[in-house]
N, C-alpha and C positions, 0 to 999 in steps of 0.2 A: 504494499499500499503505498502510495506517495505519500509526502509530508503536507501537501494540499488537503487530500482525502482524509489523513489523521486530523487535521483542523477542522475541518467541516465536520466530522464526527462528534468532536468536542467542542461544538458550538452549542450554546445555550439557545433553544428556540422558545420563544415566548408569543403565543396566540391568542387574541381576545376575538372571540365569537362576535359578529356585529348584532347578530340578533337573541343572544343568549348571554346571561350575566356570568360568564365563565371566563378564566383563563386556563390555557394548557401549555404547561412547560415540558419541555423534553431536552434530556441532555444524555450522552454517554458518557461512561467512565471506563478507564482501562483496567479494572479489577473485578472480582467476582462480586456477584449478589450479595454472599455473606459479609464480605468487607463493606459494601456500600451500604448494607442494612445496617450493620453495626455502627458507622459511621452516622447514622440516623438516630440510631436508639441509645447509643451509650452517650452518657453527659459529658463524660470527659473528653469525648470526641467532638460531640456537637458544638461546644464552647470554642472551640477551634478553628470551626470553618462556616459557621452559619452567620450570614449578613454581610454588610459593607465592610471593607478593611479599615476605613476610618473610626469604625467603632469597636469599643471592648463590650465584652458579654460577661453576664452575670447571669447563671441559672439559680433560680430559688427552689424550683421543684422541677423534676423531670421523672416522671414515671412510666416508662415506655411499655406499658402492657393495656390490653385490653381493660377499660375502665379505668386506666390510671390517666393522671392529668400533669400540665406542665405548666410553669410560668418561668418567664427569664425577660431580662431587661438587657438593652443595647444603651450604651452611654458614648456621648459625645466626649471631646476634651474638655469642653467648657461647663461638663457637668449635667447637660440636658439630659434626660433619660426618658427611653421609648419603653414602655411594657407590652408584654404578650402573653396571652395564656390559651389554654384549651384543654380539651378531654381526648383521649384516644378511644376510639369507639370499637376500633378492630385493630390488632397487632398480629399478623400473619408471618412468622419467621422467614425472613429471606425474599417474602413475597409482595406484602402488601401493609401499608398504614392507611387507616381512615380517621380522621382526627378535625376536630373543630379549630379554628383560629379565629382570635380576637386580639385587635390592639387598643391597649387600655384607653388613646385618646379617641376613640369611637366605640365605646362600650356596647352599643346596641346593633353594632355591625359584626354579624357571625358569618364566616364563611365555613364550608365544609370541604376538606381536601382530602382528595384520594390519591396516594402515592403508590405506584407500581415499580417492582423491581424486576426486569427480564433480562434472562441471562442469554448474552449473545455468544457464548463459547469464549472464555475470556475477558469479555467487556460486560458490561451491564449497561441497559438503558433503563433511565430512570423517567418515568412519566407522573407528573401532577396534574390532576385536573381540580380546579378551585371553583367552587359554585358559591356566589354572593346572593345577598338579596335581593340586588336589583342590578340593572345594567348601569345606572349612576353611580351605586358603591362600587360596582368594578372599577369604572373610569376613573373613580376618585382614587383608588387604590393603585392603579396605573399610573394617574399623575403626581403619586406620592414619591416617585422614584423606585418603586420595588424592582422595576427590571434591572436598575444598576446593582442594588443590593444583591437579586436573586444572582447574576452574573458574576458579581465578584464572589460571593459564596460560594459558587460552584466552582470558580478558577481555585480559590482556598481548599475546597473540597478535594479536587485532583491534585494540589501539592500535598495534601496529608496523605491520601493513597499511595502517592508515589514516594512518600518518606521525603520530600524536598521542602516541607514546611520549617522556614527558620533553620535549618540545617540540625533538626532536632533529632539525634541518634536513638534517644530514648523512644520516641514516638514511631520512628521507623522500626524498630525492633518490636513494639507491641503490635502494631499493623502487619508487619511481616509474619508473626506467630500465628496469624490467623489464616495465613497462605497455606493451600494443600501442599 
């Protein structure tokens, strides 16, 4: 596979259906579903990749099991905080996550997110479909800059999965321990 083909495979595709209050996010990662799923469900790993690079993250709660819940906060250098919370409605090991997502700044706006992990033989395609209350709520989320945050987060996830994140040898060893 050429370098250009590899780059296209690792692009983050974000599509808002003009007729429905949905956002579809698709991205391929050069790691097994087991590794990618763990990066989505282990709070020690989630804190290392989720969100834009400019923000730090604090996890207050992250119980990634069916019926579990989460709350985390992203923080700007100036101290401004953005809190997020939700409930895991379905956690199917290495295959699927169904969860709610609420931004504290818009507490009445709840989206339902379904994320699947598709084994491509050495790679994993992650697809997330977010269903919002309305097209207006969806458009507001897009205008908030979520696309940049998703893309940067997925770049950081790529770095984590490949062991390139901050040259962290301990993290590389932890992720490699999962490899078959």
